[in-house]
TORRO-252691 format. One record per residue (C-alpha): x, y, z. Coordinates in Angstrom, 3 decimals, m for minus. Example, Ala and Ser with C-alpha at 12.3 -4.5 7.8 and 13.67 -1.06 7.14 Angstrom:
BEGIN
<site><east>12.300</east><north>m4.500</north><up>7.800</up></site>
<site><east>13.670</east><north>m1.060</north><up>7.140</up></site>
end
This chain:
BEGIN
<site><east>123.030</east><north>88.478</north><up>91.191</up></site>
<site><east>125.891</east><north>86.026</north><up>90.660</up></site>
<site><east>127.736</east><north>88.606</north><up>88.547</up></site>
<site><east>127.202</east><north>91.174</north><up>91.292</up></site>
<site><east>128.623</east><north>88.799</north><up>93.885</up></site>
<site><east>131.597</east><north>88.065</north><up>91.652</up></site>
<site><east>132.468</east><north>91.757</north><up>91.394</up></site>
<site><east>131.573</east><north>92.588</north><up>95.000</up></site>
<site><east>132.374</east><north>89.445</north><up>97.022</up></site>
<site><east>131.919</east><north>91.241</north><up>100.357</up></site>
<site><east>128.513</east><north>92.691</north><up>99.457</up></site>
<site><east>125.683</east><north>92.189</north><up>101.923</up></site>
<site><east>122.277</east><north>90.998</north><up>100.760</up></site>
<site><east>118.914</east><north>91.505</north><up>102.457</up></site>
<site><east>116.202</east><north>89.018</north><up>101.539</up></site>
<site><east>112.928</east><north>90.814</north><up>102.221</up></site>
<site><east>110.070</east><north>88.337</north><up>102.527</up></site>
<site><east>106.309</east><north>88.501</north><up>102.693</up></site>
<site><east>103.747</east><north>85.768</north><up>103.167</up></site>
<site><east>102.315</east><north>84.344</north><up>99.959</up></site>
<site><east>98.812</east><north>85.739</north><up>100.587</up></site>
<site><east>99.869</east><north>89.362</north><up>100.973</up></site>
<site><east>102.347</east><north>89.049</north><up>98.108</up></site>
<site><east>99.756</east><north>87.536</north><up>95.780</up></site>
<site><east>97.222</east><north>90.250</north><up>96.507</up></site>
<site><east>99.796</east><north>93.016</north><up>95.979</up></site>
<site><east>101.141</east><north>91.456</north><up>92.780</up></site>
<site><east>97.614</east><north>91.132</north><up>91.400</up></site>
<site><east>96.933</east><north>94.796</north><up>92.182</up></site>
<site><east>100.264</east><north>95.876</north><up>90.675</up></site>
<site><east>99.818</east><north>93.923</north><up>87.446</up></site>
<site><east>96.289</east><north>95.239</north><up>87.008</up></site>
<site><east>97.806</east><north>98.728</north><up>86.720</up></site>
<site><east>99.742</east><north>97.593</north><up>83.663</up></site>
<site><east>98.797</east><north>98.408</north><up>80.079</up></site>
<site><east>95.853</east><north>96.710</north><up>78.403</up></site>
<site><east>98.323</east><north>94.646</north><up>76.356</up></site>
<site><east>99.899</east><north>93.307</north><up>79.541</up></site>
<site><east>96.506</east><north>92.682</north><up>81.100</up></site>
<site><east>95.509</east><north>90.609</north><up>78.069</up></site>
<site><east>98.567</east><north>88.434</north><up>78.588</up></site>
<site><east>97.535</east><north>87.997</north><up>82.219</up></site>
<site><east>94.280</east><north>86.412</north><up>81.069</up></site>
<site><east>96.276</east><north>83.351</north><up>80.036</up></site>
<site><east>94.935</east><north>80.475</north><up>82.180</up></site>
<site><east>98.487</east><north>79.572</north><up>83.216</up></site>
<site><east>98.957</east><north>83.073</north><up>84.628</up></site>
<site><east>95.549</east><north>84.329</north><up>85.738</up></site>
<site><east>95.190</east><north>84.254</north><up>89.531</up></site>
<site><east>98.389</east><north>82.200</north><up>89.837</up></site>
<site><east>100.398</east><north>84.989</north><up>91.420</up></site>
<site><east>101.525</east><north>82.595</north><up>94.146</up></site>
<site><east>103.592</east><north>80.766</north><up>91.529</up></site>
<site><east>105.511</east><north>83.983</north><up>90.788</up></site>
<site><east>106.090</east><north>84.374</north><up>94.528</up></site>
<site><east>107.352</east><north>80.798</north><up>94.777</up></site>
<site><east>109.759</east><north>81.080</north><up>91.851</up></site>
<site><east>111.219</east><north>84.372</north><up>93.085</up></site>
<site><east>111.989</east><north>82.962</north><up>96.523</up></site>
<site><east>113.317</east><north>79.711</north><up>95.061</up></site>
<site><east>115.832</east><north>81.750</north><up>93.060</up></site>
<site><east>116.821</east><north>83.785</north><up>96.112</up></site>
<site><east>117.304</east><north>80.712</north><up>98.291</up></site>
<site><east>119.502</east><north>79.138</north><up>95.610</up></site>
<site><east>121.551</east><north>82.327</north><up>95.487</up></site>
<site><east>121.843</east><north>82.320</north><up>99.294</up></site>
<site><east>123.697</east><north>79.002</north><up>99.126</up></site>
<site><east>126.708</east><north>80.699</north><up>97.508</up></site>
<site><east>126.757</east><north>83.758</north><up>99.796</up></site>
<site><east>128.606</east><north>83.862</north><up>103.099</up></site>
<site><east>126.027</east><north>83.444</north><up>105.908</up></site>
<site><east>127.432</east><north>86.569</north><up>107.557</up></site>
<site><east>126.557</east><north>88.570</north><up>104.437</up></site>
<site><east>122.974</east><north>87.382</north><up>103.989</up></site>
<site><east>120.036</east><north>88.516</north><up>106.098</up></site>
<site><east>116.388</east><north>87.494</north><up>105.752</up></site>
<site><east>113.841</east><north>89.962</north><up>107.087</up></site>
<site><east>110.067</east><north>89.690</north><up>107.130</up></site>
<site><east>108.384</east><north>92.718</north><up>105.616</up></site>
<site><east>105.524</east><north>92.248</north><up>108.061</up></site>
<site><east>107.966</east><north>92.597</north><up>110.978</up></site>
<site><east>109.382</east><north>95.861</north><up>109.626</up></site>
<site><east>105.927</east><north>97.349</north><up>109.126</up></site>
<site><east>104.477</east><north>96.198</north><up>112.442</up></site>
<site><east>107.508</east><north>96.749</north><up>114.702</up></site>
<site><east>109.912</east><north>99.127</north><up>112.898</up></site>
<site><east>111.566</east><north>100.597</north><up>116.005</up></site>
<site><east>112.702</east><north>97.105</north><up>116.974</up></site>
<site><east>113.571</east><north>95.653</north><up>113.559</up></site>
<site><east>115.161</east><north>98.628</north><up>111.779</up></site>
<site><east>117.958</east><north>99.085</north><up>114.375</up></site>
<site><east>118.805</east><north>95.383</north><up>114.015</up></site>
<site><east>119.139</east><north>95.775</north><up>110.248</up></site>
<site><east>121.287</east><north>98.893</north><up>110.664</up></site>
<site><east>123.535</east><north>97.134</north><up>113.172</up></site>
<site><east>124.012</east><north>94.229</north><up>110.752</up></site>
<site><east>124.875</east><north>96.686</north><up>107.976</up></site>
<site><east>127.285</east><north>98.540</north><up>110.216</up></site>
<site><east>125.520</east><north>101.892</north><up>109.890</up></site>
<site><east>124.122</east><north>104.267</north><up>112.490</up></site>
<site><east>121.409</east><north>102.981</north><up>114.807</up></site>
<site><east>120.797</east><north>106.411</north><up>116.342</up></site>
<site><east>117.258</east><north>107.591</north><up>117.019</up></site>
<site><east>117.671</east><north>110.262</north><up>114.331</up></site>
<site><east>118.702</east><north>107.663</north><up>111.734</up></site>
<site><east>115.776</east><north>105.378</north><up>112.541</up></site>
<site><east>113.347</east><north>108.314</north><up>112.535</up></site>
<site><east>114.548</east><north>109.261</north><up>109.052</up></site>
<site><east>113.932</east><north>105.696</north><up>107.872</up></site>
<site><east>110.353</east><north>106.130</north><up>109.065</up></site>
<site><east>109.910</east><north>109.023</north><up>106.604</up></site>
<site><east>110.510</east><north>107.718</north><up>103.069</up></site>
<site><east>108.639</east><north>110.754</north><up>101.719</up></site>
<site><east>111.745</east><north>112.809</north><up>102.572</up></site>
<site><east>113.996</east><north>110.633</north><up>100.429</up></site>
<site><east>115.415</east><north>112.106</north><up>97.199</up></site>
<site><east>114.210</east><north>108.905</north><up>95.518</up></site>
<site><east>110.559</east><north>109.468</north><up>96.463</up></site>
<site><east>109.470</east><north>110.861</north><up>93.116</up></site>
<site><east>107.861</east><north>109.527</north><up>89.966</up></site>
<site><east>111.160</east><north>108.825</north><up>88.231</up></site>
<site><east>112.391</east><north>109.244</north><up>84.654</up></site>
<site><east>110.162</east><north>108.852</north><up>81.609</up></site>
<site><east>111.425</east><north>105.343</north><up>80.822</up></site>
<site><east>110.926</east><north>104.095</north><up>84.386</up></site>
<site><east>107.949</east><north>105.971</north><up>85.853</up></site>
<site><east>106.917</east><north>105.157</north><up>89.428</up></site>
<site><east>109.587</east><north>102.495</north><up>89.918</up></site>
<site><east>108.055</east><north>99.165</north><up>90.854</up></site>
<site><east>105.254</east><north>100.489</north><up>93.042</up></site>
<site><east>103.037</east><north>103.203</north><up>91.492</up></site>
<site><east>100.569</east><north>103.002</north><up>94.387</up></site>
<site><east>103.245</east><north>103.708</north><up>97.007</up></site>
<site><east>105.061</east><north>106.436</north><up>95.095</up></site>
<site><east>101.886</east><north>108.525</north><up>94.850</up></site>
<site><east>101.862</east><north>108.703</north><up>98.653</up></site>
<site><east>105.266</east><north>107.485</north><up>99.934</up></site>
<site><east>104.576</east><north>107.329</north><up>103.651</up></site>
<site><east>105.553</east><north>104.674</north><up>106.171</up></site>
<site><east>102.331</east><north>102.958</north><up>107.193</up></site>
<site><east>102.406</east><north>100.978</north><up>110.411</up></site>
<site><east>100.841</east><north>97.565</north><up>109.910</up></site>
<site><east>98.795</east><north>95.979</north><up>112.638</up></site>
<site><east>100.494</east><north>92.756</north><up>113.702</up></site>
<site><east>98.393</east><north>89.762</north><up>112.735</up></site>
<site><east>98.595</east><north>86.197</north><up>113.960</up></site>
<site><east>99.811</east><north>83.894</north><up>111.192</up></site>
<site><east>97.680</east><north>80.882</north><up>110.348</up></site>
<site><east>98.546</east><north>78.121</north><up>107.885</up></site>
<site><east>94.816</east><north>77.392</north><up>107.732</up></site>
<site><east>94.095</east><north>80.900</north><up>106.440</up></site>
<site><east>96.805</east><north>80.514</north><up>103.790</up></site>
<site><east>95.344</east><north>77.205</north><up>102.630</up></site>
<site><east>91.883</east><north>78.746</north><up>102.635</up></site>
<site><east>93.082</east><north>81.594</north><up>100.422</up></site>
<site><east>94.891</east><north>79.255</north><up>98.036</up></site>
<site><east>91.918</east><north>76.854</north><up>97.858</up></site>
<site><east>88.610</east><north>77.520</north><up>96.168</up></site>
<site><east>85.586</east><north>75.203</north><up>96.124</up></site>
<site><east>87.665</east><north>72.400</north><up>97.565</up></site>
<site><east>90.447</east><north>72.556</north><up>94.991</up></site>
<site><east>93.538</east><north>74.662</north><up>94.406</up></site>
<site><east>93.212</east><north>77.281</north><up>91.689</up></site>
<site><east>96.390</east><north>76.657</north><up>89.696</up></site>
<site><east>94.767</east><north>74.549</north><up>86.975</up></site>
<site><east>91.130</east><north>75.568</north><up>87.460</up></site>
<site><east>90.711</east><north>76.478</north><up>83.779</up></site>
<site><east>91.912</east><north>73.085</north><up>82.564</up></site>
<site><east>89.934</east><north>71.184</north><up>85.166</up></site>
<site><east>86.772</east><north>73.035</north><up>84.184</up></site>
<site><east>87.294</east><north>72.162</north><up>80.521</up></site>
<site><east>88.482</east><north>68.599</north><up>80.950</up></site>
<site><east>86.007</east><north>65.778</north><up>80.431</up></site>
<site><east>88.534</east><north>63.035</north><up>81.007</up></site>
<site><east>88.457</east><north>61.676</north><up>84.549</up></site>
<site><east>92.082</east><north>60.501</north><up>84.450</up></site>
<site><east>93.267</east><north>63.953</north><up>83.341</up></site>
<site><east>91.197</east><north>65.650</north><up>86.025</up></site>
<site><east>92.653</east><north>63.314</north><up>88.634</up></site>
<site><east>96.210</east><north>64.153</north><up>87.527</up></site>
<site><east>95.450</east><north>67.871</north><up>87.635</up></site>
<site><east>94.072</east><north>67.569</north><up>91.170</up></site>
<site><east>97.207</east><north>65.718</north><up>92.228</up></site>
<site><east>99.365</east><north>68.397</north><up>90.617</up></site>
<site><east>97.413</east><north>71.141</north><up>92.386</up></site>
<site><east>97.919</east><north>69.453</north><up>95.740</up></site>
<site><east>101.644</east><north>69.083</north><up>95.061</up></site>
<site><east>101.968</east><north>72.790</north><up>94.204</up></site>
<site><east>100.067</east><north>73.788</north><up>97.323</up></site>
<site><east>102.354</east><north>71.663</north><up>99.503</up></site>
<site><east>105.409</east><north>73.226</north><up>97.860</up></site>
<site><east>104.021</east><north>76.690</north><up>98.589</up></site>
<site><east>103.381</east><north>75.791</north><up>102.206</up></site>
<site><east>106.893</east><north>74.345</north><up>102.475</up></site>
<site><east>108.323</east><north>77.598</north><up>101.108</up></site>
<site><east>106.307</east><north>79.552</north><up>103.677</up></site>
<site><east>107.894</east><north>77.417</north><up>106.381</up></site>
<site><east>111.411</east><north>77.891</north><up>104.934</up></site>
<site><east>110.866</east><north>81.658</north><up>105.047</up></site>
<site><east>109.919</east><north>81.464</north><up>108.710</up></site>
<site><east>106.143</east><north>81.591</north><up>108.466</up></site>
<site><east>103.830</east><north>79.094</north><up>110.059</up></site>
end
């Protein structure tokens, strides 16, 4: 990204966000489509069910990158907003990009199945990064849902504790170690919630 900015200093960047719950569920589903070798790696206790940590790291990297980009050339957009209110959000994005905001242009954006890129791709990169979507590349309107920090915490918590170190907590017989793990879990959860807030959720 830094190299790209160096070569194209006037480039515009769109930061597309999604709440940690939806992202975690989608990432889990995506990774489960991977090969059996990849799935075996996902059984690692540091990785299994910790998709929220991937989400956190990705957005941390993007926010760091944002600090070196001109504010006029960086736009954050919630994916939920695009899917629930496209006729309001898409024209705003087009206006920011300096491209047509005509009804015809927006209507075409609502039909990704017509795009020349809506196909399974070359042999070395089949299905792009979303095999589920590319099999039926249609714009699906999402019902707007009220955001709740309580529901996010509920999803991230299980049996009264965060899931990030569940494996180690279950196998630890040392009370001091268990206490440290609980404290670490709580710290991670607070960092996730803080990131949600930075991205405009909550």
